[in-house]
MIDRENDO-830501 format. One record per residue (C-alpha): residue in one letter; chain; residue number from 1; y, x, z. Coordinates in nm, 3 decimals. Each point is the difference from the previous one (the first is absolute). Example, Ala and Ser with C-alpha at 12.3 -4.5 7.8 and 13.67 -1.06 7.14 Angstrom:
> res | chain | n | north | east | up
> A | A | 1 | -0.450 | 1.230 | 0.780
> S | A | 2 | 0.344 | 0.137 | -0.066
***
This chain:
> res | chain | n | north | east | up
> X | A | 1 | -2.293 | 0.189 | -0.325
> X | A | 2 | 0.260 | -0.186 | -0.206
> X | A | 3 | 0.320 | 0.196 | -0.066
> X | A | 4 | 0.101 | 0.341 | 0.131
> X | A | 5 | -0.174 | 0.130 | 0.312
> X | A | 6 | 0.204 | 0.070 | 0.316
> X | A | 7 | 0.106 | 0.365 | 0.028
> X | A | 8 | -0.106 | 0.218 | 0.293
> X | A | 9 | 0.365 | 0.062 | 0.090
> X | A | 10 | 0.203 | -0.310 | 0.104
> X | A | 11 | 0.299 | -0.079 | -0.225
> X | A | 12 | 0.331 | 0.151 | 0.108
> X | A | 13 | 0.310 | -0.207 | 0.084
> X | A | 14 | 0.158 | 0.102 | -0.330
> X | A | 15 | -0.304 | -0.123 | -0.194
> X | A | 16 | 0.004 | -0.331 | 0.192
> X | A | 17 | 0.373 | -0.058 | -0.054
> X | A | 18 | -0.009 | 0.082 | -0.372
> X | A | 19 | -0.327 | -0.186 | -0.052
> X | A | 20 | 0.123 | -0.312 | 0.178
> X | A | 21 | 0.322 | -0.018 | -0.204
> X | A | 22 | -0.181 | 0.058 | -0.330
> X | A | 23 | -0.280 | -0.247 | 0.081
> X | A | 24 | 0.254 | -0.267 | 0.099
> X | A | 25 | 0.182 | 0.048 | -0.333
> X | A | 26 | -0.329 | -0.049 | -0.188
> X | A | 27 | -0.064 | -0.317 | 0.203
> X | A | 28 | 0.352 | -0.128 | -0.075
> X | A | 29 | -0.043 | 0.056 | -0.374
> X | A | 30 | -0.318 | -0.210 | 0.006
> X | A | 31 | 0.120 | -0.284 | 0.226
> X | A | 32 | 0.377 | -0.024 | -0.064
> X | A | 33 | -0.016 | -0.326 | -0.203
> X | A | 34 | -0.166 | -0.171 | 0.298
> X | A | 35 | 0.275 | 0.130 | 0.229
> X | A | 36 | 0.271 | -0.139 | -0.231
> X | A | 37 | -0.185 | -0.333 | -0.010
> X | A | 38 | -0.015 | -0.005 | 0.380
> X | A | 39 | 0.377 | 0.062 | 0.030
> X | A | 40 | 0.085 | -0.279 | -0.249
> X | A | 41 | -0.220 | -0.249 | 0.189
> X | A | 42 | 0.143 | 0.107 | 0.337
> X | A | 43 | 0.363 | -0.057 | -0.103
> X | A | 44 | -0.069 | -0.320 | -0.196
> X | A | 45 | 0.044 | -0.228 | 0.303
> X | A | 46 | 0.332 | 0.170 | 0.073
> X | A | 47 | 0.137 | -0.087 | -0.346
> X | A | 48 | -0.127 | -0.358 | 0.035
> X | A | 49 | 0.184 | -0.051 | 0.331
> X | A | 50 | 0.323 | 0.161 | -0.126
> X | A | 51 | 0.018 | -0.157 | -0.347
> X | A | 52 | -0.172 | -0.333 | 0.083
> X | A | 53 | -0.268 | 0.067 | -0.263
> X | A | 54 | -0.273 | -0.264 | 0.032
> X | A | 55 | -0.283 | 0.150 | -0.205
> X | A | 56 | -0.123 | 0.356 | 0.055
> X | A | 57 | 0.035 | 0.240 | -0.292
> X | A | 58 | -0.309 | 0.201 | 0.096
> X | A | 59 | -0.344 | -0.141 | 0.081
> X | A | 60 | -0.285 | 0.221 | 0.117
> X | A | 61 | -0.065 | 0.368 | -0.057
> X | A | 62 | -0.103 | -0.001 | -0.364
> X | A | 63 | 0.232 | -0.290 | -0.084
> X | A | 64 | 0.293 | 0.203 | 0.134
> X | A | 65 | -0.104 | 0.306 | -0.199
> X | A | 66 | -0.032 | -0.208 | -0.320
> X | A | 67 | 0.341 | -0.161 | 0.061
> X | A | 68 | 0.167 | 0.339 | 0.052
> X | A | 69 | -0.159 | 0.143 | -0.317
> X | A | 70 | 0.092 | -0.308 | -0.208
> X | A | 71 | 0.361 | -0.027 | 0.117
> X | A | 72 | 0.091 | 0.364 | 0.064
> X | A | 73 | -0.260 | 0.218 | -0.172
> X | A | 74 | -0.287 | 0.207 | 0.139
> X | A | 75 | 0.233 | 0.284 | 0.106
> X | A | 76 | 0.146 | -0.225 | 0.270
> X | A | 77 | -0.325 | 0.028 | 0.193
> X | A | 78 | 0.095 | 0.366 | 0.052
> X | A | 79 | 0.361 | -0.064 | 0.110
> X | A | 80 | 0.086 | 0.259 | 0.265
> X | A | 81 | -0.297 | 0.228 | -0.077
> X | A | 82 | 0.213 | 0.316 | 0.012
> X | A | 83 | 0.134 | -0.092 | 0.345
> X | A | 84 | -0.354 | -0.097 | 0.100
> X | A | 85 | -0.136 | 0.343 | -0.092
> X | A | 86 | 0.292 | 0.169 | 0.177
> X | A | 87 | -0.081 | -0.212 | 0.303
> X | A | 88 | -0.368 | 0.093 | 0.002
> X | A | 89 | 0.063 | 0.374 | -0.033
> X | A | 90 | 0.236 | -0.005 | 0.298
> X | A | 91 | -0.169 | -0.282 | 0.192
> X | A | 92 | -0.379 | 0.024 | -0.037
> X | A | 93 | 0.004 | 0.377 | 0.031
> X | A | 94 | 0.139 | -0.040 | 0.353
> X | A | 95 | -0.175 | -0.313 | 0.129
> X | A | 96 | -0.345 | 0.088 | -0.140
> X | A | 97 | 0.019 | 0.377 | -0.038
> X | A | 98 | 0.112 | 0.063 | 0.359
> X | A | 99 | -0.219 | -0.269 | 0.161
> X | A | 100 | -0.288 | 0.233 | 0.094
> X | A | 101 | 0.233 | 0.266 | 0.143
> X | A | 102 | 0.194 | -0.251 | 0.213
> X | A | 103 | -0.328 | -0.161 | 0.111
> X | A | 104 | -0.130 | 0.334 | 0.126
> X | A | 105 | 0.339 | 0.072 | 0.159
> X | A | 106 | -0.034 | -0.314 | 0.215
> X | A | 107 | -0.352 | 0.102 | 0.106
> X | A | 108 | 0.099 | 0.366 | 0.064
> X | A | 109 | -0.253 | 0.113 | -0.260
> X | A | 110 | -0.293 | -0.176 | 0.167
> X | A | 111 | -0.288 | -0.128 | -0.214
> X | A | 112 | -0.013 | -0.321 | 0.208
> X | A | 113 | 0.258 | -0.209 | -0.187
> X | A | 114 | 0.076 | -0.341 | 0.150
> X | A | 115 | 0.125 | -0.308 | -0.185
> X | A | 116 | 0.324 | 0.032 | 0.198
> X | A | 117 | 0.060 | 0.350 | -0.140
> X | A | 118 | -0.067 | -0.125 | -0.353
> X | A | 119 | 0.241 | -0.291 | 0.045
> X | A | 120 | 0.271 | 0.228 | 0.141
> X | A | 121 | -0.044 | 0.239 | -0.293
> X | A | 122 | 0.023 | -0.286 | -0.249
> X | A | 123 | 0.319 | -0.136 | 0.158
> X | A | 124 | 0.157 | 0.347 | 0.020
> X | A | 125 | -0.061 | 0.108 | -0.360
> X | A | 126 | 0.088 | -0.349 | -0.130
> X | A | 127 | 0.338 | 0.005 | 0.177
> X | A | 128 | 0.071 | 0.358 | -0.112
> X | A | 129 | -0.078 | -0.085 | -0.362
> X | A | 130 | 0.223 | -0.311 | -0.008
> X | A | 131 | 0.295 | 0.187 | 0.151
> X | A | 132 | -0.022 | 0.256 | -0.282
> X | A | 133 | -0.088 | -0.223 | -0.295
> X | A | 134 | 0.183 | -0.330 | 0.068
> X | A | 135 | 0.257 | 0.032 | -0.285
> X | A | 136 | -0.281 | 0.032 | -0.256
> X | A | 137 | -0.163 | -0.316 | 0.139
> X | A | 138 | 0.327 | -0.197 | -0.018
> X | A | 139 | 0.051 | 0.098 | -0.365
> X | A | 140 | -0.363 | -0.076 | -0.087
> X | A | 141 | 0.019 | -0.353 | 0.146
> X | A | 142 | 0.334 | -0.072 | -0.170
> X | A | 143 | -0.141 | 0.105 | -0.337
> X | A | 144 | -0.318 | -0.204 | 0.040
> X | A | 145 | 0.203 | -0.309 | 0.089
> X | A | 146 | 0.230 | 0.055 | -0.300
> X | A | 147 | -0.073 | -0.205 | -0.312
> X | A | 148 | -0.005 | 0.162 | -0.344
> X | A | 149 | 0.038 | -0.337 | -0.172
> X | A | 150 | 0.241 | -0.007 | -0.296
> X | A | 151 | 0.340 | -0.135 | 0.099
> X | A | 152 | -0.049 | 0.072 | 0.371
> X | A | 153 | 0.240 | 0.259 | 0.133
> X | A | 154 | -0.179 | 0.294 | 0.162
> X | A | 155 | 0.109 | 0.123 | 0.340
> X | A | 156 | -0.086 | 0.360 | -0.087
> X | A | 157 | -0.051 | 0.185 | -0.327
> X | A | 158 | -0.210 | 0.284 | 0.142
> X | A | 159 | -0.124 | 0.168 | 0.315
> X | A | 160 | 0.300 | 0.233 | 0.041
> X | A | 161 | 0.234 | -0.292 | -0.077
> X | A | 162 | -0.168 | -0.202 | 0.278
> X | A | 163 | 0.042 | 0.278 | 0.259
> X | A | 164 | 0.365 | 0.044 | -0.105
> X | A | 165 | 0.090 | -0.371 | -0.003
> X | A | 166 | -0.169 | -0.078 | 0.330
> X | A | 167 | 0.178 | 0.293 | 0.168
> X | A | 168 | 0.334 | -0.100 | -0.155
> X | A | 169 | -0.018 | -0.376 | 0.059
> X | A | 170 | -0.187 | -0.010 | 0.332
> X | A | 171 | 0.065 | 0.348 | 0.137
> X | A | 172 | -0.264 | 0.253 | 0.097
> X | A | 173 | -0.147 | -0.249 | 0.253
> X | A | 174 | -0.087 | -0.217 | -0.302
> X | A | 175 | -0.254 | 0.261 | -0.109
> X | A | 176 | -0.163 | -0.028 | 0.341
> X | A | 177 | 0.014 | -0.381 | 0.002
> X | A | 178 | -0.301 | -0.151 | 0.171
> X | A | 179 | -0.101 | 0.329 | 0.164
> X | A | 180 | -0.099 | -0.166 | 0.330
> X | A | 181 | -0.225 | -0.269 | -0.154
> X | A | 182 | -0.138 | 0.265 | -0.234
> X | A | 183 | -0.081 | 0.232 | 0.293
> X | A | 184 | -0.173 | -0.291 | 0.176
> X | A | 185 | -0.180 | -0.100 | -0.320
> X | A | 186 | -0.111 | 0.353 | -0.088
> X | A | 187 | -0.105 | 0.083 | 0.355
> X | A | 188 | -0.222 | -0.309 | -0.013
> X | A | 189 | -0.121 | 0.084 | -0.351
> X | A | 190 | -0.062 | 0.364 | 0.085
> X | A | 191 | -0.194 | -0.088 | 0.313
> X | A | 192 | -0.213 | -0.269 | -0.161
> X | A | 193 | -0.047 | 0.200 | -0.321
> X | A | 194 | -0.071 | 0.351 | 0.128
> X | A | 195 | -0.165 | -0.092 | 0.329
> X | A | 196 | -0.226 | -0.261 | -0.164
> X | A | 197 | -0.093 | 0.244 | -0.277
> X | A | 198 | -0.062 | 0.272 | 0.258
> X | A | 199 | -0.223 | -0.221 | 0.217
> X | A | 200 | -0.200 | -0.158 | -0.286
> X | A | 201 | -0.061 | 0.335 | -0.166
> X | A | 202 | -0.098 | 0.161 | 0.331
> X | A | 203 | -0.231 | -0.292 | 0.087
> X | A | 204 | -0.174 | 0.004 | -0.338
> X | A | 205 | -0.066 | 0.375 | 0.022
> X | A | 206 | -0.095 | 0.017 | 0.371
> X | A | 207 | -0.247 | -0.290 | -0.031
> X | A | 208 | -0.153 | 0.153 | -0.314
> X | A | 209 | 0.085 | -0.300 | -0.218
> X | A | 210 | 0.170 | 0.232 | -0.249
> X | A | 211 | 0.085 | 0.364 | -0.047
> X | A | 212 | 0.352 | 0.138 | -0.043
> X | A | 213 | 0.028 | -0.089 | -0.371
> X | A | 214 | 0.174 | -0.234 | -0.245
> X | A | 215 | -0.187 | -0.324 | 0.091
> X | A | 216 | 0.082 | 0.060 | 0.367
> X | A | 217 | 0.368 | 0.060 | -0.078
> X | A | 218 | 0.005 | -0.312 | -0.221
> X | A | 219 | -0.144 | -0.228 | 0.271
> X | A | 220 | 0.229 | 0.138 | 0.272
> X | A | 221 | 0.307 | -0.033 | -0.224
> X | A | 222 | -0.083 | -0.359 | -0.101
> X | A | 223 | -0.043 | -0.103 | 0.364
> X | A | 224 | 0.326 | 0.171 | 0.092
> X | A | 225 | 0.185 | -0.184 | -0.280
> X | A | 226 | -0.125 | -0.342 | 0.113
> X | A | 227 | 0.086 | 0.054 | 0.368
> X | A | 228 | 0.341 | 0.140 | -0.089
> X | A | 229 | 0.093 | -0.298 | -0.219
> X | A | 230 | -0.077 | -0.252 | 0.275
> X | A | 231 | 0.196 | 0.191 | 0.263
> X | A | 232 | 0.298 | 0.116 | -0.208
> X | A | 233 | 0.076 | -0.291 | -0.237
> X | A | 234 | 0.255 | -0.182 | 0.225
> X | A | 235 | 0.205 | 0.315 | 0.064
> X | A | 236 | -0.031 | 0.099 | -0.368
> X | A | 237 | 0.145 | -0.331 | -0.120
> X | A | 238 | 0.295 | 0.022 | 0.242
> X | A | 239 | 0.059 | 0.363 | -0.102
> X | A | 240 | 0.004 | -0.091 | -0.371
> X | A | 241 | 0.236 | -0.297 | 0.048
> X | A | 242 | 0.239 | 0.195 | 0.221
> X | A | 243 | 0.013 | 0.313 | -0.216
> X | A | 244 | 0.060 | -0.206 | -0.315
> X | A | 245 | 0.267 | -0.225 | 0.158
> X | A | 246 | 0.370 | 0.004 | -0.087
> X | A | 247 | 0.239 | 0.147 | 0.262
> X | A | 248 | 0.056 | -0.256 | 0.278
> X | A | 249 | -0.279 | -0.235 | -0.109
> X | A | 250 | -0.197 | 0.072 | 0.317
> X | A | 251 | 0.139 | 0.125 | 0.329
> X | A | 252 | -0.311 | 0.205 | 0.072
> X | A | 253 | -0.368 | 0.022 | -0.079
> X | A | 254 | -0.070 | -0.236 | 0.292
> X | A | 255 | 0.256 | -0.245 | -0.140
> X | A | 256 | -0.174 | 0.022 | -0.338
> X | A | 257 | -0.335 | -0.077 | 0.166
> X | A | 258 | 0.150 | -0.294 | 0.192
> X | A | 259 | 0.155 | -0.152 | -0.314
> X | A | 260 | -0.330 | 0.039 | -0.185
> X | A | 261 | -0.186 | -0.172 | 0.282
> X | A | 262 | 0.243 | -0.294 | 0.029
> X | A | 263 | 0.054 | -0.058 | -0.373
> X | A | 264 | -0.341 | 0.085 | -0.146
> X | A | 265 | -0.245 | -0.017 | 0.288
> X | A | 266 | -0.254 | 0.250 | 0.137
> X | A | 267 | -0.186 | 0.025 | -0.332
> X | A | 268 | 0.309 | 0.176 | -0.145
> X | A | 269 | -0.106 | 0.311 | 0.192
> X | A | 270 | -0.314 | 0.014 | -0.212
> X | A | 271 | 0.165 | -0.053 | -0.338
> X | A | 272 | -0.159 | 0.230 | -0.253
> X | A | 273 | -0.305 | 0.054 | 0.224
> X | A | 274 | -0.246 | 0.020 | -0.289
> X | A | 275 | 0.199 | 0.259 | -0.201
> X | A | 276 | 0.061 | 0.182 | 0.328
> X | A | 277 | -0.374 | 0.017 | 0.064
> X | A | 278 | -0.084 | 0.085 | -0.360
> X | A | 279 | 0.267 | 0.266 | 0.007
> X | A | 280 | -0.074 | 0.146 | 0.344
> X | A | 281 | -0.376 | -0.019 | -0.048
> X | A | 282 | 0.008 | 0.170 | -0.339
> X | A | 283 | 0.278 | 0.239 | 0.111
> X | A | 284 | -0.204 | 0.110 | 0.302
> X | A | 285 | -0.314 | 0.049 | -0.207
> X | A | 286 | 0.177 | 0.206 | -0.267
> X | A | 287 | 0.211 | 0.195 | 0.250
> X | A | 288 | -0.270 | 0.092 | 0.254
> X | A | 289 | -0.267 | 0.080 | -0.261
> X | A | 290 | 0.250 | 0.215 | -0.194
> X | A | 291 | 0.132 | 0.159 | 0.321
> X | A | 292 | -0.345 | 0.101 | 0.124
> X | A | 293 | -0.092 | 0.151 | -0.337
> X | A | 294 | 0.336 | 0.176 | -0.043
> X | A | 295 | -0.026 | 0.163 | 0.343
> X | A | 296 | -0.342 | 0.138 | -0.089
> X | A | 297 | 0.106 | 0.110 | -0.348
> X | A | 298 | 0.311 | 0.179 | 0.130
> X | A | 299 | -0.199 | 0.175 | 0.273
> X | A | 300 | -0.256 | 0.117 | -0.257
> X | A | 301 | 0.283 | 0.139 | -0.217
> X | A | 302 | 0.161 | 0.162 | 0.305
> X | A | 303 | -0.327 | 0.163 | 0.104
> X | A | 304 | -0.069 | 0.125 | -0.353
> X | A | 305 | 0.347 | 0.160 | -0.011
> X | A | 306 | -0.059 | 0.169 | 0.334
***
């Protein structure tokens, strides 16, 4: 068997919550440049329509990354990393760490778990996580959209400065800007990500294609990342545009989506699709593989202590 073997005792809720947050932080450290690239590509059409720019500044995933490094330095690829890690510790620990518990709650502890129960659990933990962690997501997106180019005035000098300025200039509701589209987006993401991973992993093991090991976790995570990108990209683009917008630029998230559709066409909802897939696919692989191994490692340590 590749990796650590499953322990005889199932992981506790505390192990799942801590493991999910830590694994998500590891995944963010690995894939953050792709996330920054995705954000820049998603907001590019917005700047073109506002400033009447005819030629796009960024072209393609790797072209965008090269442009950012050349004009702003490599550190710009990690703009908003601190807020991103804060987000994952408060966000992933809830939406992923509590998923199994909520899933069993909806089935009253029964072993017969339906797809409906899985979907309900994904929506529930996704909505709970967004409600708690929305300010960290707003700050992360603002930082990723911010240019570090010489001569360009920065909106925020640091993470604390961003929280302070947003609260001062836009009020506390500014820190929860885009909560509704983010709840919708993350409920969709959580369902497609966790439920797809759950079903693929379960299918591979039950049909004896694979055992409960690293290759199985890798395949299930990759499939989950692909499905999630297709389903969640439109809502993700609207969320990014709306959260990064100036006060009064859009009346609501629906207004933002309508303006995108009328000015840029339907394809605008899939701007940054390739970096989204590269990011979500690689993020899922790193996160789920790390999460599965961390749960087992922590349970082994816990059992040795006891």
